[in-house]
Structures are given as structure tokens and as C-alpha cells.
N, C-alpha and C positions, 0 to 999 in steps of 0.2 A: 852682873853675874859672869864669873869667869867660865872658860871653856869646860873645865872639869865639873863645875856645878851645873852648867847647862846640859851636859851629857847625862849627868845623874838625874836631873829633872825629867829629861826626855825619856830615859829608860823607865823611870817610875810611872810616867804617863802611859807609856806603851804597856807596861805590866798591868796598870789599872784597867786599861781598855781590854786586855786579854781576859782579865778576871771578870769584867762585866759581860763579855761575850760568853764565857763559860757559864756564868750564873744564869744568863738568859737562856742558854741551851738547856740547862738543868731544869729551869722553871717550865720551859716548853715541854720537855720530856715528862716532868711530873704532872703537868696539866693533861697530857695525852693519856698517861697511865690512869689518872684519876677518872677521866672520862670513860675509858674502857672498863674500869672497875665498876663505876656507877651503872653502865649499860649492862654489865654482867649481873649485877644485883637486881636491876629492874626486870631483866628477862627471867631470872629465878623467881622473883616475886609474882610475875604473871603466871608462871607455871604452877606455883604453889596455890595461888588463888583458884585456879581451875580444878586442881586436885583435891584441895581440902576445904574450899569455900572461904568467904570473907571472914566470918567469925572465928574460924579455927586457924586462920593464917597468923603466924607469929614471926618475929625476926629470927628466932631459933630455927624454925622450919625453913625459912627462906635461906638462911646460912647453910643449912644442910643440903638444900637443893643446889646452891651455888658452889658448894665444896669449899667454903671459907668459914672463918670464925664469926660468931655473932658480934664480937667486939669490933671487927673490921666493918661490918655493916653499920654498926652504931656510930662509927667514926664519920661515915658519910650521911647516914640517916638516923638521927638520935632516937626516933620513935617510929612505930608502925604507922601511925597517922601521917607523919611527914613523908614516909616512903610511899604510902599508897597515894597521897596527894600528888607526888612527883610522877608516879606511874600513871595515874589518871590523866594528867596533863600530857604526858608523852604519848599515850595511846590515842587520845583525842586528836593531837596534832598529826600523828601518823595517818589516822583515818581521814581527817579533813584534807590533808595533802593529797591523798589518793583520790578522793572525790573531786577535788578542784582540778587535779591534773587530768582526769578523764573528761570532766564537763567542759574544760577550757578548749577541747578539740572540736566541740560542736559548732555548727554554723548557724543554727537557728534556735529560738527558745524551745520549740517542741522537741527538737533533737537533744537539747540539753536535758530535758525532762526524761526522755527515754534512756539516755546514757546514765543519768543519775540513778534511776531505778536499777539498771543493770549493774552499775558500779557498787551499789549497796549490797546487793545479793552476792555478787562475785567476791567482794571483800570479805564477807562473812565466811565464804568457803575457802578462799585462798589464804586468808590470814586468820584461821580459826582460833589460834591461841590468843592473839591480840584482841580479837573481837570478843571472845568468851570472857577473857579477863576484864575487859571494859564493861561488859554487861554485869558481871559479878560485882564490880565496884558501884556502878550506877544504881543497881537495885538493892544494895546492902549497905552502902556507905551512909553515915549519918553526919549531919552538921553539928555545930556546937550546941544546938538546942535539942538534939536527938531526933530531928526530923529526917525521914528518908531523903537521900540526896536527889532521887528522881523527881520528888515533889517540889524541890527548890531549884531545879536545873534551869528553869526559865525556858526561853525559846531557842537556846543555842543549838539544840538538836535539829530543829526544823528551819533554822534561819536560811540556809542555802536553798533548801527546797522551796520555801516561801518566795524567795526572790525569783527563782526560776518560774514558779507558777504565776507570779505577778507579770513576768515578761510574756508568758504565753497568753495571759488574759488581755494584755495590751494589743495582742494580735487577734482578739475576739475568741479566744479559747475559753472553755469552762464558763459559758455565759450565766450570770446570775449567781455564781458560787463564790464563797469567800476563800481566799488563798490559805488562811489559817486552818479552816476546816478541812480543806483539801489536803494540806500538808500533814495534818494529824491522821487523816484517813489513809493516805499513801504510806506514811511511815509505819502506821499500825499494821498494814498489810505486809510490809517488809519484815517488821519485827515479829509478827505472828508466825511467819515461816521460819525465821532464823532461831526463834526461841522454842519451837515445837520439836522435841527430840525425835518424834516419829515422822516428821514431815518428809525428810529425804527418802524414807522407805516407801512412801506413797507416791512421791513425785520429785524428780530431780530439780535442782534449783533453776536450771536453764529453761526447762519447760514452764515452771512456775513463773519465771521472769517474763517469758514471752506472753503468757496469758495475762499477767498483771498489766503489762504494757498495753496489750490490746484493750483491756477494760478501761484503762486510763485514757487511751486514745478515743474510745467511744464516748466517755464522759466529756472529753474536751470538745466533742462535736465535729471532729475533722474527718474521721474515717472509721469504718467498721474494722478494718485491719490496719494495724500500726505499720509505719514505715520509717526508715532512717533517712529517707530523702528529705532535703530541706523544703518541706511543703509550706512553711511559713516564711515569707520574705520580710 
């Protein structure tokens, strides 16, 4: 290869690399834009679910809430079912990340339990839109056989709580009780408050949380009054 051909080859090579870098930047930008657009759609879907209910929610109503065209939503989420499924997953992940983040700061199993209870009630208050949208999906979504989703949800909802309760029981807490039954009872007490539209008028969630923790502490057999001190080593 003579010098002229060599120079031409090197220039083409440099040009090709520049093109590759430009394409990579464009792809990255498009990915970011797509991610933001999906987040916008999911946020609008959550608000629409709260305002109109699961049955009355449609891609058209979600598009109106998001301020975009229905066609654009269909580009990312072809059907309402697919959109709701993605939203359901995103809401669960956000809630679970919140719970795990709080519980991970505990020093003892019992402290984990107290923090879990408080985190559940606090999340329902501080993230009302996400929580209410998630409840709307859980209690109204149907599987491919038409069964309510909450009946086929399995133990995912109580899995973290059951593990915490099992850890407390290894320290002699809740003698003679089954962790599954305890998890159902505690989650039921939490859900009962968050799903009762008049509950906050009768009692604020912080007071309710304190009282629920005290009751759970008494059931555990450690103290008549709960404490956040690491009383289980």
C-alpha cells in the first residue's frame, strides 16, 4: 500500500470511528429519552388508576393525563394489560426497596419488625399515589383465567415479614405461634388501616403505628411497652 492509499485508509478509519461514536451517543440519548417517556406514562397511569379505577382506566385516559397521544403510549405499551403489568412491577419494586432500605438499618430481629411495621404505614402516607395505585391493581387485576390477582399473588406480599418473624422466633419471640399466621395478622392490621378511608379521621397513622407495635411487642412476649433498643442480641 503506497502512502496515498495508506492515508486514505487511515482517514476512512477515523471517519468510521467518529460515526460509531456519534451513533453510540445517539443511541444513548434515545435510550434516556425512552426511559423518561416510559416513566412519564407510568406516572400518568398510576394517577389515572386512582382517579377512575382499574376498570375505567384506558390508554386514552392515560394519554390525556400524560398530555401525549394515545399512539405514543401504544408505541411503548401496546395494550392496557401490558402497561398495567409494567406499572405493577415498578410499584412493587419501589415499595420493596423502601422497606428493605429501612429494615436494613436495624440491629436486631425485633427492631427489624418494629421498623417494618412503621415503614409500611409511613410508606402508605408518604407515597399515597404509588400505594393507592398498587392497591387498585392488586384488588382489581385479573390473571389470564379471570381470577382476581390478589388470590394468586402467593406469599410475595408477606415474604419479608415472615423472614423477620422467623428471626424473632429464633430469639424465642412469639412462642408457639406460626410465622405465616403472624405475618397475615400483622399485614392485615396494616392494610386495615391504610384501606379504611375514615381511619385517619379517627386516629393518625403515627399513633396507630405506635399502638400496633406495642400490641405486637406484647404478643412477642418481650415487653408491655415496645422499644427500639436492641433488646434481642
